[in-house]
C-alpha positions in Angstrom: 20.1 -12.8 67.3 21.9 -15.3 65.1 20.1 -16.7 62.0 20.5 -20.4 61.2 19.5 -22.1 58.0 18.9 -25.8 58.4 18.6 -28.6 55.8 15.1 -29.7 54.9 15.1 -32.9 57.0 16.2 -31.1 60.1 13.6 -28.3 59.5 11.0 -31.0 59.3 12.2 -32.7 62.5 12.2 -29.4 64.4 8.9 -28.3 62.7 10.4 -24.9 61.7 10.5 -22.8 58.6 13.5 -22.0 56.4 15.4 -20.1 59.0 15.6 -20.2 62.8 17.0 -17.6 65.2 19.0 -18.3 68.4 20.3 -16.0 71.1 23.8 -16.5 72.4 24.8 -15.5 75.9 28.6 -14.9 75.8 31.1 -16.0 73.2 29.8 -16.4 69.6 31.5 -19.7 68.5 30.2 -22.7 66.6 30.0 -24.6 69.9 27.9 -22.0 71.6 25.7 -21.6 68.6 25.1 -25.4 68.4 24.5 -25.5 72.2 21.9 -22.8 71.9 20.3 -24.5 68.8 20.1 -27.8 70.6 18.7 -26.2 73.7 16.0 -24.4 71.8 15.2 -27.4 69.6 16.0 -30.5 71.7 14.8 -32.8 68.9 18.0 -31.8 67.0 20.3 -33.3 69.6 22.4 -36.0 68.1 21.5 -35.0 64.5 24.2 -32.4 64.0 26.7 -33.5 66.6 27.3 -36.9 68.2 25.6 -37.2 71.6 28.6 -38.3 73.5 31.6 -36.5 71.9 29.7 -33.5 70.5 31.8 -33.8 67.4 30.2 -32.8 64.1 28.5 -35.7 62.3 30.5 -36.8 59.2 27.9 -35.8 56.6 27.1 -32.4 58.1 28.8 -29.2 57.0 28.9 -25.7 58.5 29.1 -22.6 56.4 29.7 -19.0 57.5 29.8 -16.1 55.1 30.2 -18.5 52.1 33.2 -20.3 53.7 33.1 -24.0 54.8 34.2 -23.9 58.4 33.3 -27.6 59.1 36.9 -28.5 59.9 37.6 -25.5 62.1 37.7 -25.8 65.9 34.2 -25.5 67.4 35.8 -22.8 69.6 36.6 -20.6 66.7 34.8 -17.2 66.9 32.0 -16.7 64.3 32.4 -13.9 61.8 30.9 -10.5 62.7 28.4 -10.7 59.9 27.0 -13.9 61.5 27.0 -12.4 65.0 25.1 -9.3 64.0 22.6 -11.2 61.9 23.6 -9.8 58.5 24.4 -13.3 57.2 23.0 -16.6 58.3 24.9 -19.6 59.6 24.3 -22.6 57.3 24.0 -26.2 58.5 24.1 -28.4 55.4 24.0 -32.1 54.7 27.0 -33.1 52.6 26.3 -34.5 49.1 27.8 -37.9 48.6 27.5 -40.6 46.0 28.7 -41.2 42.6 
């Protein structure tokens, strides 16, 4: 079971608490995690990744074990601490402005 922490506006949209859990069948990658998340919470489709290209939205960031992995390939394996549930995977909205 992988733990995922979503930003407030996506928690509100999905009507969930601070953290959600998803099961992965097979490889534990960012892509498989996001596929499972969007399958379990279809209202999140298009909010984290673009509908057509499935690329990460520009103002969304992914963090695993304190590291920003937003620019890594979506096929990169997730760290063991994420896979075994010791650490959550964070989806965060980027802070922009001046």
